[in-house]
The first five atom37 places (N, CA, C, CB, O) and aatype in JSON, in Angstrom:
{
  "aatype": [20, 20, 20, 20, 20, 20, 20, 20, 20, 20, 20, 20, 20, 20, 20, 20, 20, 20, 20, 20, 20, 20, 20, 20, 20, 20, 20, 20, 20, 20, 20, 20, 20, 20, 20, 20, 20, 20, 20, 20, 20, 20, 20, 20, 20, 20, 20, 20, 20, 20, 20, 20, 20, 20, 20, 20, 20, 20, 20, 20, 20, 20, 20, 20, 20, 20, 20, 20, 20, 20, 20, 20, 20, 20, 20, 20, 20, 20, 20],
  "atom_mask": [
    [1, 1, 1, 1, 1],
    [1, 1, 1, 1, 1],
    [1, 1, 1, 1, 1],
    [1, 1, 1, 1, 1],
    [1, 1, 1, 1, 1],
    [1, 1, 1, 1, 1],
    [1, 1, 1, 1, 1],
    [1, 1, 1, 1, 1],
    [1, 1, 1, 1, 1],
    [1, 1, 1, 1, 1],
    [1, 1, 1, 1, 1],
    [1, 1, 1, 1, 1],
    [1, 1, 1, 1, 1],
    [1, 1, 1, 1, 1],
    [1, 1, 1, 1, 1],
    [1, 1, 1, 1, 1],
    [1, 1, 1, 1, 1],
    [1, 1, 1, 1, 1],
    [1, 1, 1, 1, 1],
    [1, 1, 1, 1, 1],
    [1, 1, 1, 1, 1],
    [1, 1, 1, 1, 1],
    [1, 1, 1, 1, 1],
    [1, 1, 1, 1, 1],
    [1, 1, 1, 1, 1],
    [1, 1, 1, 1, 1],
    [1, 1, 1, 1, 1],
    [1, 1, 1, 1, 1],
    [1, 1, 1, 1, 1],
    [1, 1, 1, 1, 1],
    [1, 1, 1, 1, 1],
    [1, 1, 1, 1, 1],
    [1, 1, 1, 1, 1],
    [1, 1, 1, 1, 1],
    [1, 1, 1, 1, 1],
    [1, 1, 1, 1, 1],
    [1, 1, 1, 1, 1],
    [1, 1, 1, 1, 1],
    [1, 1, 1, 1, 1],
    [1, 1, 1, 1, 1],
    [1, 1, 1, 1, 1],
    [1, 1, 1, 1, 1],
    [1, 1, 1, 1, 1],
    [1, 1, 1, 1, 1],
    [1, 1, 1, 1, 1],
    [1, 1, 1, 1, 1],
    [1, 1, 1, 1, 1],
    [1, 1, 1, 1, 1],
    [1, 1, 1, 1, 1],
    [1, 1, 1, 1, 1],
    [1, 1, 1, 1, 1],
    [1, 1, 1, 1, 1],
    [1, 1, 1, 1, 1],
    [1, 1, 1, 1, 1],
    [1, 1, 1, 1, 1],
    [1, 1, 1, 1, 1],
    [1, 1, 1, 1, 1],
    [1, 1, 1, 1, 1],
    [1, 1, 1, 1, 1],
    [1, 1, 1, 1, 1],
    [1, 1, 1, 1, 1],
    [1, 1, 1, 1, 1],
    [1, 1, 1, 1, 1],
    [1, 1, 1, 1, 1],
    [1, 1, 1, 1, 1],
    [1, 1, 1, 1, 1],
    [1, 1, 1, 1, 1],
    [1, 1, 1, 1, 1],
    [1, 1, 1, 1, 1],
    [1, 1, 1, 1, 1],
    [1, 1, 1, 1, 1],
    [1, 1, 1, 1, 1],
    [1, 1, 1, 1, 1],
    [1, 1, 1, 1, 1],
    [1, 1, 1, 1, 1],
    [1, 1, 1, 1, 1],
    [1, 1, 1, 1, 1],
    [1, 1, 1, 1, 1],
    [1, 1, 1, 1, 1]
  ],
  "atom_positions": [
    [[94.82, 271.63, 126.1], [94.21, 270.78, 125.09], [93.8, 271.65, 123.78], [92.93, 270.04, 125.74], [94.01, 271.28, 122.63]],
    [[93.21, 272.81, 124.14], [92.77, 273.64, 123.08], [93.99, 274.18, 122.31], [91.91, 274.77, 123.62], [93.93, 274.26, 121.09]],
    [[95.06, 274.54, 122.98], [96.2, 275.08, 122.4], [96.85, 273.97, 121.51], [97.16, 275.62, 123.49], [97.34, 274.3, 120.43]],
    [[96.86, 272.72, 121.9], [97.44, 271.71, 121.11], [96.65, 271.56, 119.83], [97.5, 270.42, 121.87], [97.28, 271.41, 118.78]],
    [[95.31, 271.6, 119.82], [94.49, 271.52, 118.62], [94.74, 272.68, 117.73], [93.04, 271.45, 118.97], [94.86, 272.51, 116.52]],
    [[94.82, 273.88, 118.28], [95.02, 275.02, 117.4], [96.36, 275.0, 116.71], [94.87, 276.29, 118.16], [96.47, 275.31, 115.53]],
    [[97.47, 274.59, 117.51], [98.79, 274.5, 116.93], [98.8, 273.4, 115.84], [99.83, 274.2, 118.04], [99.42, 273.57, 114.78]],
    [[98.13, 272.3, 116.11], [98.1, 271.2, 115.09], [97.4, 271.61, 113.82], [97.4, 269.95, 115.64], [97.83, 271.27, 112.72]],
    [[96.31, 272.37, 113.96], [95.55, 272.85, 112.79], [96.45, 273.84, 112.0], [94.18, 273.57, 113.24], [96.48, 273.78, 110.77]],
    [[97.14, 274.69, 112.65], [98.03, 275.62, 111.97], [99.17, 274.9, 111.2], [98.63, 276.59, 112.99], [99.54, 275.28, 110.09]],
    [[99.68, 273.86, 111.87], [100.74, 273.05, 111.19], [100.18, 272.41, 109.94], [101.32, 271.95, 112.14], [100.8, 272.44, 108.88]],
    [[99.0, 271.82, 110.07], [98.36, 271.18, 108.96], [98.1, 272.14, 107.83], [97.09, 270.55, 109.39], [98.33, 271.79, 106.67]],
    [[97.67, 273.27, 108.1], [97.38, 274.32, 107.03], [98.68, 274.71, 106.32], [96.72, 275.64, 107.67], [98.71, 274.9, 105.11]],
    [[99.79, 274.81, 107.14], [101.01, 275.22, 106.53], [101.55, 274.06, 105.71], [102.03, 275.69, 107.6], [102.04, 274.31, 104.6]],
    [[101.5, 272.81, 106.15], [102.05, 271.67, 105.49], [101.15, 271.13, 104.29], [102.26, 270.59, 106.52], [101.63, 270.33, 103.48]],
    [[99.97, 271.54, 104.21], [99.02, 270.99, 103.22], [99.43, 271.26, 101.8], [97.64, 271.57, 103.43], [99.3, 270.39, 100.94]],
    [[99.96, 272.49, 101.54], [100.36, 272.85, 100.23], [101.57, 272.06, 99.66], [100.65, 274.28, 100.23], [101.52, 271.6, 98.52]],
    [[102.65, 271.92, 100.45], [103.72, 271.08, 99.94], [103.41, 269.63, 99.84], [104.89, 271.23, 100.76], [103.92, 268.93, 98.97]],
    [[102.55, 269.17, 100.75], [102.19, 267.7, 100.62], [101.21, 267.42, 99.4], [101.5, 267.2, 101.98], [101.27, 266.38, 98.74]],
    [[100.31, 268.42, 99.17], [99.44, 268.19, 98.02], [100.2, 268.32, 96.74], [98.28, 269.14, 98.02], [99.85, 267.65, 95.76]],
    [[101.28, 269.19, 96.68], [102.06, 269.27, 95.38], [102.86, 267.96, 95.26], [103.07, 270.56, 95.35], [102.96, 267.45, 94.14]],
    [[103.4, 267.41, 96.29], [104.12, 266.15, 96.24], [103.25, 264.98, 95.71], [104.62, 265.82, 97.63], [103.66, 264.22, 94.83]],
    [[101.99, 264.88, 96.31], [101.03, 263.91, 95.92], [100.59, 264.08, 94.41], [99.84, 264.0, 96.85], [100.39, 263.1, 93.7]],
    [[100.45, 265.29, 94.0], [100.15, 265.62, 92.56], [101.22, 265.18, 91.67], [99.94, 267.1, 92.36], [100.95, 264.7, 90.56]],
    [[102.48, 265.31, 92.1], [103.64, 264.83, 91.21], [103.83, 263.34, 91.32], [105.0, 265.54, 91.59], [104.32, 262.72, 90.37]],
    [[103.45, 262.71, 92.46], [103.74, 261.28, 92.69], [102.39, 260.58, 93.08], [104.87, 261.09, 93.86], [102.21, 260.3, 94.26]],
    [[101.49, 260.32, 92.21], [100.23, 259.74, 92.61], [100.27, 258.33, 93.17], [99.34, 259.74, 91.49], [99.29, 257.88, 93.78]],
    [[101.35, 257.62, 92.99], [101.49, 256.26, 93.5], [101.58, 256.33, 95.08], [102.8, 255.54, 92.86], [101.23, 255.34, 95.73]],
    [[102.02, 257.4, 95.69], [102.09, 257.55, 97.12], [100.61, 257.65, 97.68], [102.96, 258.84, 97.49], [100.34, 257.24, 98.81]],
    [[99.67, 258.2, 96.84], [98.32, 258.3, 97.33], [97.72, 256.88, 97.46], [97.46, 259.2, 96.38], [97.03, 256.55, 98.42]],
    [[98.03, 256.04, 96.42], [97.63, 254.63, 96.47], [98.23, 253.94, 97.68], [98.05, 253.9, 95.18], [97.56, 253.22, 98.42]],
    [[99.53, 254.19, 97.85], [100.25, 253.57, 98.96], [99.66, 253.93, 100.29], [101.69, 253.96, 98.94], [99.5, 253.06, 101.14]],
    [[99.31, 255.21, 100.51], [98.76, 255.64, 101.73], [97.35, 255.02, 101.96], [98.7, 257.14, 101.76], [97.03, 254.65, 103.09]],
    [[96.51, 254.91, 100.92], [95.25, 254.24, 101.04], [95.43, 252.78, 101.35], [94.44, 254.4, 99.8], [94.64, 252.24, 102.13]],
    [[96.38, 252.12, 100.82], [96.69, 250.71, 101.15], [97.07, 250.57, 102.61], [97.84, 250.18, 100.27], [96.65, 249.63, 103.28]],
    [[97.89, 251.56, 103.11], [98.31, 251.45, 104.56], [97.09, 251.62, 105.4], [99.41, 252.54, 104.97], [96.91, 250.86, 106.35]],
    [[96.24, 252.55, 105.12], [94.98, 252.73, 105.88], [94.16, 251.48, 105.88], [94.16, 253.87, 105.3], [93.62, 251.09, 106.92]],
    [[94.04, 250.83, 104.75], [93.22, 249.59, 104.64], [93.9, 248.51, 105.46], [93.05, 249.11, 103.14], [93.21, 247.73, 106.1]],
    [[95.2, 248.45, 105.47], [95.92, 247.43, 106.22], [95.71, 247.64, 107.72], [97.42, 247.46, 105.87], [95.48, 246.7, 108.49]],
    [[95.8, 248.93, 108.1], [95.61, 249.2, 109.57], [94.14, 248.91, 109.96], [95.97, 250.74, 109.94], [93.86, 248.43, 111.05]],
    [[93.23, 249.19, 109.07], [91.79, 248.92, 109.42], [91.55, 247.47, 109.51], [90.82, 249.54, 108.4], [90.79, 247.06, 110.39]],
    [[92.13, 246.6, 108.64], [92.02, 245.15, 108.73], [92.59, 244.64, 110.02], [92.72, 244.48, 107.57], [92.03, 243.77, 110.68]],
    [[93.74, 245.22, 110.39], [94.41, 244.77, 111.68], [93.57, 245.17, 112.85], [95.86, 245.39, 111.85], [93.49, 244.41, 113.81]],
    [[92.91, 246.33, 112.83], [92.05, 246.69, 114.0], [90.81, 245.78, 114.04], [91.59, 248.22, 113.93], [90.38, 245.38, 115.12]],
    [[90.24, 245.46, 112.86], [89.1, 244.55, 112.84], [89.46, 243.18, 113.38], [88.55, 244.42, 111.43], [88.73, 242.55, 114.15]],
    [[90.64, 242.75, 112.93], [91.09, 241.4, 113.42], [91.33, 241.4, 114.91], [92.39, 240.96, 112.72], [90.98, 240.42, 115.57]],
    [[91.91, 242.47, 115.51], [92.14, 242.62, 116.89], [90.77, 242.66, 117.62], [92.98, 243.87, 117.16], [90.66, 242.17, 118.74]],
    [[89.73, 243.25, 116.99], [88.42, 243.24, 117.63], [87.86, 241.85, 117.77], [87.46, 244.1, 116.87], [87.1, 241.58, 118.7]],
    [[88.23, 240.95, 116.84], [87.78, 239.55, 116.87], [88.78, 238.7, 117.64], [87.59, 238.99, 115.44], [88.72, 237.47, 117.55]],
    [[89.7, 239.31, 118.39], [90.64, 238.63, 119.19], [91.62, 237.76, 118.38], [89.93, 237.81, 120.17], [92.1, 236.75, 118.88]],
    [[91.9, 238.17, 117.11], [92.9, 237.59, 116.3], [94.04, 238.51, 116.16], [92.36, 237.2, 115.0], [93.96, 239.48, 115.41]],
    [[95.09, 238.25, 116.87], [96.24, 239.23, 116.8], [97.23, 238.95, 115.71], [96.99, 239.25, 118.12], [97.78, 237.86, 115.57]],
    [[97.45, 240.01, 114.92], [98.48, 239.93, 113.9], [99.68, 240.56, 114.48], [98.06, 240.61, 112.57], [99.62, 241.7, 114.94]],
    [[100.8, 239.87, 114.47], [102.07, 240.5, 115.04], [102.36, 241.86, 114.34], [103.35, 239.51, 114.86], [102.3, 241.96, 113.11]],
    [[102.65, 242.84, 115.13], [102.93, 244.23, 114.6], [104.18, 244.24, 113.68], [103.17, 245.23, 115.81], [104.27, 245.06, 112.76]],
    [[105.11, 243.34, 113.92], [106.29, 243.28, 113.08], [105.97, 243.0, 111.61], [107.22, 242.24, 113.61], [106.59, 243.54, 110.69]],
    [[104.98, 242.11, 111.44], [104.57, 241.8, 110.05], [103.96, 243.0, 109.36], [103.57, 240.64, 110.03], [104.17, 243.23, 108.17]],
    [[103.18, 243.78, 110.14], [102.54, 244.96, 109.57], [103.58, 245.98, 109.22], [101.5, 245.56, 110.53], [103.66, 246.46, 108.09]],
    [[104.36, 246.3, 110.17], [105.49, 247.3, 110.01], [106.43, 246.94, 108.87], [106.33, 247.4, 111.32], [106.78, 247.77, 108.04]],
    [[106.81, 245.68, 108.87], [107.76, 245.27, 107.78], [107.07, 245.45, 106.37], [108.22, 243.72, 107.99], [107.7, 245.95, 105.43]],
    [[105.84, 245.07, 106.28], [105.21, 245.1, 104.95], [105.07, 246.58, 104.56], [103.78, 244.34, 104.95], [105.3, 246.94, 103.41]],
    [[104.71, 247.42, 105.47], [104.54, 248.85, 105.19], [105.89, 249.43, 104.77], [103.97, 249.6, 106.43], [105.96, 250.13, 103.75]],
    [[106.98, 249.16, 105.54], [108.31, 249.64, 105.21], [108.78, 249.16, 103.87], [109.27, 249.21, 106.26], [109.39, 249.92, 103.13]],
    [[108.51, 247.9, 103.52], [108.9, 247.31, 102.27], [108.19, 247.99, 101.18], [108.64, 245.85, 102.24], [108.84, 248.37, 100.21]],
    [[106.93, 248.17, 101.25], [106.11, 248.82, 100.2], [106.58, 250.3, 99.99], [104.56, 248.77, 100.59], [106.68, 250.83, 98.88]],
    [[106.83, 250.9, 101.15], [107.4, 252.33, 101.03], [108.69, 252.29, 100.38], [107.56, 253.04, 102.41], [108.93, 253.13, 99.51]],
    [[109.54, 251.42, 100.69], [110.86, 251.34, 100.04], [110.81, 251.13, 98.55], [111.64, 250.25, 100.65], [111.54, 251.77, 97.79]],
    [[109.93, 250.2, 98.14], [109.74, 249.9, 96.76], [109.2, 251.12, 95.98], [108.81, 248.71, 96.64], [109.61, 251.37, 94.85]],
    [[108.29, 251.87, 96.6], [107.7, 253.02, 95.98], [108.8, 254.17, 95.87], [106.44, 253.49, 96.84], [108.85, 254.9, 94.87]],
    [[109.61, 254.28, 96.84], [110.64, 255.26, 96.79], [111.64, 254.98, 95.66], [111.34, 255.33, 98.11], [112.03, 255.84, 94.88]],
    [[112.03, 253.66, 95.64], [113.0, 253.27, 94.53], [112.38, 253.44, 93.21], [113.49, 251.8, 94.64], [113.04, 253.92, 92.28]],
    [[111.08, 253.07, 93.05], [110.42, 253.38, 91.74], [110.37, 254.84, 91.39], [109.02, 252.86, 91.74], [110.58, 255.23, 90.24]],
    [[110.08, 255.7, 92.45], [110.03, 257.14, 92.22], [111.33, 257.69, 91.72], [109.64, 257.86, 93.46], [111.39, 258.57, 90.86]],
    [[112.42, 257.12, 92.31], [113.85, 257.58, 91.97], [114.2, 257.09, 90.56], [114.93, 257.0, 93.04], [114.86, 257.85, 89.84]],
    [[113.81, 255.88, 90.12], [114.3, 255.34, 88.86], [113.42, 255.72, 87.67], [114.41, 253.85, 88.96], [113.92, 255.78, 86.54]],
    [[112.1, 255.99, 87.89], [111.2, 256.29, 86.82], [111.21, 257.85, 86.76], [109.73, 255.65, 87.06], [111.01, 258.56, 87.75]],
    [[111.43, 258.31, 85.56], [111.38, 259.78, 85.32], [109.95, 260.16, 84.94], [112.39, 260.22, 84.18], [109.32, 259.57, 84.06]],
    [[109.44, 261.27, 85.7], [108.1, 261.69, 85.36], [108.12, 262.76, 84.29], [107.37, 262.19, 86.58], [109.12, 263.47, 84.13]],
    [[107.05, 262.87, 83.57], [106.92, 263.88, 82.54], [106.79, 265.31, 82.99], [105.79, 263.57, 81.75], [106.68, 266.21, 82.15]]
  ]
}
C-alpha cells in the first residue's frame, strides 16, 4: 500500500508540469473539469437520497461536452 502511494505521488509530480502547461494554454478544459466534478457530486448526493440517475446519462453528457471542447480547441486558434 505504501509503495502504491509513493509511486502515485511520483507519477503526479512528473505529470503535473505538462498538465499545468496544457491547462494554461486551454483554460476551457479547467471549466470543463470543474463541471464534471460538480456533475459527479450532484449524482452522489442524488444517490444518497436514493434517487438513481442512470450512469449512461452521466457518461454520455460528459463525453459529449468533452468532444465539443476538443472540437472547439481544434477549430479556434489561440493567440
